[in-house]
N, C-alpha and C positions, 0 to 999 in steps of 0.2 A: 511318435516321439516325446522322448520325457521335456518336461517344460524347460528344464534346466538348459539342453541342448537348441529349444527353439531359443533363448535368450540370446544364447549365444551368434545366432544367425542374423536374429533381427536384434538391433537394438534402438529402435522406434527412432522419429524424425530428427529428432535433436540427436542421441546418440549414435546416428549415421554421420555423424559431423566428428563424434569422441577423438577418431584416429589423431587427427592435426590439432582439435579443438581443445584437448581435454588440458588444464592445467596451463594456460597462455589464457583464447578465450573465452572458455569454460571453467568453470572450477579454480580461476586464478588465486593468488596468494597474496593478498594487499598486507605488510606486516610493519609493525612500528606502533607508536600512538594514533587512535585517532583522528583524523584532522584535515585540513585541506590538503596537506602533504605526507605521501607514505610511499614506502619503500615497495618497490616491485620489481624481480625481474635482476635483481640488484645496482638500483639507482632509483632517487626520489623521484616521484610522478605529482602533479597537480593532478589532484582525484576530484572527480564530478560523481560519483558512484556509490557515494553512499546519502541514505535517508537521513542522517543524522540534523534536522532541518533547523532546528535552535543550538547546536553545538553543545547539547546536556553530555553525549560521550563521555568526553575525559573533562569536564567542567569540576573545578577543584571540591564543590559542596557534595556533587553527585559521587565522586570516586572515594570521598570520606566519607558516604552514609553507608555506600555499597561494601565498604573495609569494615565499617562498624556493625551493619548488617549481618556479614558474614562472621567477627567476631564472636557478636554477643549472643548470634543463633545458631550459628554451622548454617550448612547446607541440606542437613536431612531433615531438620524442622520446620511447619508440622509433619508428623508421620501419618500417611493415611488419605485419605478422600476428605473432605472437608464435610460432607455428610455425617461422617463415621466417627472420624477421629483426627482430622485436620484443618478445624474452625478455629480461627484466634483475632483477639480483639482489632489485632492490624489490618488483617482480611477484613474486616466490617468497618474500618475507622478510612480506609481506603475509600471503599464503594460507597459511605456516606458523601466523602470530601470530591468523588470525582461525579458523581450524579449533580451534586448541588453546582458543581463548574460548569455541565453541559447540559443545566438547567431541566433536569430530570429527576422525579421524586424516590429515584431509587436506581441501584446498578448493581451487577454480577461481577465478579472478577472472575476470568479465566485463563489457564496457564500458555496457552498460545492464539493468536490471533486467527490465524488458517483454521484449526482445527476448531476452533469455539463457533465462526461462522457455519463451519459444515453443520456444528451439531443445533445451531441454535434453528436453522432451516427446518432440518430434521425434526425437533421437538416441538414447531408450532403448527405446522400442516399433516393434517390426512389427507386421506384417497378421495375424499370428496371436496377438497382444497383445490385453488386453482393459484398456479404463480405466472405473474407477467412481471419479466426482467429487463434489463437492456443489453443488447445485443455485445457489449463492449463490457460488463461484469468480468470480477475476478475470477481466478482459477478456483478460491475457495468456494465462491457464491456456487459456480456450475457446479464443482463436488459435491457440495448441499443439496443442490437440485437432482442430481444424481440417485439420492435417495429416497425424494419424492416419487410416491407411487402412482399419484394423481397427473393431470394433466399441465402443462407448463405453457405459454406463449410468451415468445421474445419479440421486442419494437425495435426497431432500426435505432443504432445509439442515440439519445439525445431528441428522437423527433416525438414531439409530444399527439402530433396526428396520429401517427403509428401506435401508438402507446394505448391512445384512445380505443383504437380498431381493437386491438387486444383485449382489452377491458371488456368490449361489448361483447368478444367470443367467451371472454371469461364470465360473463354474466350469465349466458345463455347457459352455460353448464350450471353453473351454482343453481340456478333455479331449479334445474333438474335433479342437482345432488344435494341439495340443501347444505351446501358446503359456503364458504369464503373464500375472499381472495387475497394474496398476498403481494405485494409490488417492491420488486426489489431495485434499488440503484447506488449510485456510488456518490458523493459526496464530491470527491476529485478522482479523476481516472487514472490513473498510474501511468499509462502510456501514452496518453494524448496531452495530459494534466487541463485536459477542460474540467469545468464545473459541472456536475448532473443538476438536470434541470428540476432542483427541488422545489422549486417556486411555482413551478407550472404543472409539476403532476400533482401539489399538494392540491391544488385549485380543481382538480379533477374530482376529489374526495366531495365536491358538494354536488356532484352527478352519478358518483360510485361510491358504492362502498367497501373499501378495501382497508386492508392495514399496511403502513409506510415504514418499510426496514432499509436503514441506510449505512452502507460502510464508508466509514468518513476515514478510512486509515489515514490516508495523504491529509488529509485536513485538521484533525484534531492537532491542535497547540500552533497552527499554520495562520488558519480560515477564521475570519471574524474581529469583531473589533476587541475581542478578551481571548483570543484565541479559542472557543468552546466549539469550532468547527463549521461548517459549510451552512449548517444548517441558520448559525447566527448569522453568517454571512449575507446569506440570502433572506432574513428576516423570518423564517419559517423552522424554526426549532422547534416550535411548540406542534406543528403538525405532524413532526416527525413520531411515527409510534414505536418503534425500535432505534436505538442510536449505539453503532457498533463503531468502538474504536480498537487501536491494535498498538503495544508498547514498541514496535518494530521502528517507527519511524521517530517522531519529535521526542517522544519518551526516550528513545534511544535504551531500550531494553529488549525483555523477554515478557511476554503475556499480553492479556488484552481486557477487554471488557464491554457489557450490552449495559447500556440503561435504557428504563423505561418506568411505567407507574406501578407502583408496590405488586401489585394484583399480577401485571405480568412477570414480573423477575420472581416472585414469589413461585408462579408456574415452571420458569427456568431452572430455579435451584431445585426442585424436585422432579424434570422430566428431562435436563440437559447431560445426554448419558458419558460427554466427552469427560464432564465435572463429577457426574454421580461416581463413575469406575475410574479415578484417574487420580493420583498422588496430588495435594494442593500444590499451589503454586510455593517454591521455596522461599520462606522469610525472608532472606536477603533482597530478595526481585521484589516484594512487598514494601521492604525497609526503603529501599533505594528509589522503589514507584514513589513513595510519597512525597520526597524529597524533590523530586523531577516533575511533579505538580505543583508543590511550593514556590519553586523556581517560574513555571511556566504562569502561574497565576499571578506571581510579584516583580515579576521581572519582562515587563514588555518590552523592552529594551531590545531585546534577545530575535521579538519578531520582527521589529522594528529593522533592525539587523537584517534578517533574511529578507525581508522583503526591499532593503534600499541594494543587497546583492541581485537578488533575481531580478527588477527593472532593471537595473543596468547591464546585466546577460540578455533580458531578453530585448529592452529597445537597443542595446548594442550589435545584437544579432541582425534583428529585422533589418537597422541602417545601414547594414553591410549586405542586404540582400539575402540573408538566407529564411529559409520557409520554417516557419517555428507553429505553423498550423493557428488552432486559436487556443491555444493554451493562455487560462487567465489564473493560474496558480505557481506556486514554485518549480514544478516540473516543468522543464522544458527539454522539448524534442527538436531535434534537426533533421527536417529532411531532405534526403538526397536520395539519388537513382544511380542504381550501380547493381550488376551482378554480386553474390556470394563471394567470389573470389579477389572481386575489387574489394567489398565491404574489408575482408580479413587484412588485405594486403594496408588498407588506409590506416586502419586500427592499429597494425602495427607500427606504420609511420608514426601515429602520433603519439605511439607509445615508447618506440625505442630513439626516435631521431627528435623528437619535441617533448618526451616527458608531460604529455597531459594523457592520462588516465580516465575515458568515459565508458559507459556501457553499449556495446552495440547490439540491434534486434533486427535479424532478416529472417527470409524466409525458413522454416514454415508459420512462424509467429504472426506475420505480417507478409501481404502479397510479394509474389516475386519481381526484382527489379527495383525492391525498392529498400533504402536502408535508414533505419531511424539510429543517429545516435542523439542518447539520453544523457543531456545534462542536469543535476539535482544541486542548485545551489544552497548553501546554510549560512548561517550566522557566524560561521568560521571563516567564510571565503573572505579576499581583500577586493578593491576596486582594481590592484594591480594584477591579481587572478583573471579577471575579468577581463582587463584590454589584454590580454597574455592570449588567452584563449581564443577571443576572438581573431587576433592577428596569425596564432595559428591555424582558426577553422577555413579563414581565406587562403591559407598556400595549401590545404588539403584539399579544399574545394576545386582548386585551380588545375593541382594532379592528376584530380579524378576526371575535370571534365577534358583536359589535355590525352587522356587514355594512359596515364604513367603506371597506374596501378594494375592494367591488363596482361604486364610484365613483369610489376616488382615480384619478388617471392618472398613471403612470410619469414621475419623472424627468426620464429619459432615451431 
């Protein structure tokens, strides 16, 4: 059978739902200015699905910087990979400033967060090394580890005792191979919203010799007194050996970075295949990232507004009896019980009858019978948005409990 024929017959666990989900539940089209309210399916919706934590996506100064960057440099500059012909003063300026912000010696700018994390892992470990990682690590971490030809051990999510057991296994192997141990976790887990136990993991360094890599995609800009991330929030930023952040969340852009010691960054510059063999991040993105970083550092009121909305939303949901798990970040999951057909009917009801748009997570991403509605509060949401959403959620919970979504047909 040709591969192309095989692809027609089996779309995969998510693609199996494409015949009814595409364009509505999956690949929906949100239109208009990025904000708390956008257009979907012909009408305005209150949107809780965008990681625009600090509200920088349509900030007037950010839009101006993006425009200036495009007008001044165009989208092509610089031409080529940074190692060959694509390095600029602004790329290096951003690296110096972001390193200072996250309290590291140096940093390396990357074209994409996902691609960057895959390449970081691939470049820093060899077949003699062992990776120990949290079971709920993001797909970019999993894909990076797929390139690792050595051993890897997973520990139960945020289970420090199990992490220690896996470290014991790793030590036994590295004693034989002469390799080293890399521990990978996240600052904030994007699905559950709980912080990784960075402080407890860092404490294990006293007993085990390992390098700690932290993916803080959802933490940079949000967590810590200055927004420098979850390591700052937990007081262990200095214990993080490689600190990774993306522009796809608080920065509201494209790209990412990794920060560490000067020696580690120099190694990455000469060994990260995704950067050596790819065109440099276009100058408008770098120009705009500098403005975003400036606002992140000088406008703490955006972070304060984010947390005001976060606390109002999470406290209101808890008081209304909703299960939002152990989140201690802005990420707000609402756990419900129901089938996939019920979930689709529920989300259709939310969008079409209540004009509330949020992301739905069902099997195979999570166990059968569970529904997660994931809400992402931002600095551009209002307290009125929160009150309205909690009221609507009470209605859809009642409908779900009474079995009304068992018979309701989806609107699309």
